[in-house]
N, C-alpha and C positions, 0 to 999 in steps of 0.2 A: 839380836843384834842385827843392824842394818848397816851395809856398806854405804858410806856417804863420801863424796868427792869434793874437795875444797879447792877453789882457785885462789892464788895468792898473788899479789902485786904490790909494789913499791917503786917510787922514783924519788924519794927525798930522805934525808938524813942517813946515808950509807944503806941503800936498798939490799944490798946482799945480806948485810947484818940485820936488818929488819927481818927478812925471811927466815933467817937462821933461828932468831928469837921467836918468831911466830910458831916454826916447827916444834921448838921445845914447849911452848904454851899449849899448842893443840895436844901434845902428849900429857898435859896435866888436866884436862877436861875430864869432870867426873863422869862415870859409866861411859868412857869412850876411850878407845885404844888407837893410837897412831899405828897404821899398818906400814906405811911407807910413803916416801915423797919422791918427786921427780928432781931431775937436774934443775939448774937455773937456766932462764933463757932471757936475753935482751931483746926487747921490742920496742919500735916507735910509739909514742902515745897516739891516743885516739882523739879525734874531736877538733884537730887543727890547732888547738891552743899551743903556744910556744912554752915548752917545758922539757925537762930531761927525759931521756929514754927510761923505760920501765925495766925492771927486773921482775920476772913471772916464774911461777912454779905451780904445780898441783900436788896435793895430798890426798890419800885415802885413810879414812878412819872407820872403824867398826863401833857403832854407838847403840846405846840403849835411850838416848835421848830421842824426843819426838822432834820434828823438823824445826818448829818454832824455838824450842828450848835450845837446840844446837845453833841456830841462828843468833839467838841471845848471847851465847857463849863466844861466838866468833865477834860479835860487836862488842863484848867486854875485852877481849884481846886486842882489837883495833883501837879502842879508847885507851888501854894500858900502854900502847905504844905511840901514843900521840896523834891519833887520827882525830880530825875535826871535819864535819860535814861541810863541804864547800862546794865549789862549781862543778857540774857534772863532767865527767871526765877530766877533771883537774888533777894537779898534783896531789900526791898523799904518801903519808909515811907508811901506810899499810892499808890494803884493800883485801878483806877476806870474803869469798862468794861462795854461798853453798850451791854447787852446781848440779849435783845429783844427789838424791836420796833414795836408795834402792831403786825400785821400779816405780816409784811414785810420780805422778804428775800433780804439781800443786800450783793453784792460782788464787792467791789471796791478795788483798791490798799490801800487805808487809812481805809476801815471800811468794816467788815465782820459781818453780823447780819442774823441769830442767831450767837452769838460768837463760833467760832470753838473750839470743844473740850468740850463745857459746858455740853453736854449730857452725859458725862461719869465721870464727876468730882463731887464727893460727897460734897465737900466745895462750889459748886454752886447750886447744885439741891436740897439739903436739905433746905438751906435758902429760895430757890424759893418756895419750897413746902410749907414751913411755911406761906409764904405769900399768894399763891395762889394754893391750892390743886387741883384745876380743871385746871390749866394752860395748854395751848395747845402750845408747842414749834414749830414755823413754820418749817415744813420740817422734824421734828423729832418725832412728836406725844406728847401724853399726858405725863405730868411730872410723873404722878403715874406708868406709864409703864416703863418709863426710870429708876425710883429708883429701880424697881426690878433687874436690872442689873448693879447696881451700889453700890458697897460695901462702907459702911460707917466706915470701920475700920480705926481707927486713928483721926476720927473726933469727937470731944468733943463739946457739947452745953454748953455755958458758961453764 
């Protein structure tokens, strides 16, 4: 089993309910066990597009799935909850990102782990820190050190 960290986000169709449903769906993935999930955090959208604030969280699972298999299961959950591929950083019912997969560094056309940009995004780092304050992000370092350079401005724990 490998510990994998998943970032969750939603800003459409009752975002808090979307995340609640996503947590339940994560617990149903075959050969995977939902270990725990963070509090919910409200954050402003990225990219400058006019849209509602996001609700974000993180979850940790233990999984026997390979990274690509886990990513496929995350995409199935997104689709089941109404996710459609749209504009980058645009509004969405559910976004599930495979942030960390054990100590692996993966760089393929379909999957990059650790997730690019996560190391300076408060809406990712603060929920992860809540789950695992001693977390080491492969190729980036200790989460506590990354938080020192990551402003929490606009991030609200709810």
